[in-house]
N, C-alpha and C positions, 0 to 999 in steps of 0.2 A: 431595519437594515435592508438595503436593496442590493441586487446583484450588479446593477449598472449594465445589464444586458438588454438591448432594445430589440434585437432581431435574432431569429434562430440561425445558427451557423450552418445548419444542414439545408433547410428549405427557404431561408430568408423571410419566413413569416414573422409578422409582428404580433401574432396571436399567442402571447405567452402568459402563463399564470405563475406568479411568484408565491412560493411556499417556504415556511420555515422547516428545516430538516435537521435530523440527527443522523450523521453518516458514521458508520463504524467500519474502519478498514482492518481486515485480517490480513496480515502480511505474509508472503511466502518466504521460504528459506529453511535451512536446517534447524534453526532455533525458533521456528514459528510457534511451537507449543509453549515455549518459555517466554515469549514476547507478548506483552499486553497489547490488545487491540488499540488502535488510535481512534478516538472519538472526535468528530468535528461537528460543530453546530453552525450551520450556514443557512442563508437564504438561497434557494435554488429556483431557477426558471425552467418551467416545463413547457415545451412547444405543444400546443393543442392541435397542431396539424400533423406533425410527424412523430411526436413523442420524445424528441431529444431532450435530455436533462442537461442543464448548463449551470455552472457555478464558478466562483473564483475563491481560491483559498487565501487566507490572510498569511502574512509572513510567518507568524507564530505557528499556524496550522501546518504550513509547508515544512517548517523546521521540525515539528513533531513527527510528521510523516517521514521525512528523510531519516531522522534519528531512529525511528521504529524500523524502517526498512533495513538500515545498516545493522541494527541489533538482530533482526530476524535472519539476516544473511550471515550472521556470525562475524561481522566486521565492526570494529570499534575505531573511532578516530582518536589518535594520540598525536597532537601537533599537526603538522602538515601532511603526514603520511597515514595511510590506512593500514591497519594490522588485522589479519584474519585471526579470529579467536577460536575457530573450530577446525577439526580435521576435515580433509576432503571426504566426499562420499565413499571413495574407493578405500580410504584408510579405515572406515567404519565397518566395512564388510569383513566377515570372518573368512579365514582361509579354510578350505574344505579338503578332506582327504578323498581318495578315489571312490569311497562309498557315499560321498556327499555329506558327510558329517563334519562338524567343525573340529579343527585340530585343537588339542588342549595345550 
C-alpha cells in the first residue's frame, strides 16, 4: 500500500521514506477514559529533510476516528441531530460550603 504522496507538504522535498505504521489515537473529552483508543494501520511518508510525517486515512479509518471523537466528547448521533450524553463540566463539580467542603 502506498500513500500516494510524492512531495513533502512542508519543504517540497521528494526525499521521502514510506513506512508501515500502527497509529493509536487517544481521544480527548469527558468520556476519554471510557472510550477505546482508535487504531489505524497505514503507510506513512516521512520527509528525510524536515521530518514531516504524512499519511491519508481511508474512509473507514476516518469514520472510526469521527465516531470515537464523538463518543469521547459525550456526544452520540441519533438521526440527523447530535445529542450530548454527559453533563457539562460545571454540572459535575460539587457545590461547596463556606469552609470549602462539599454540601451533602
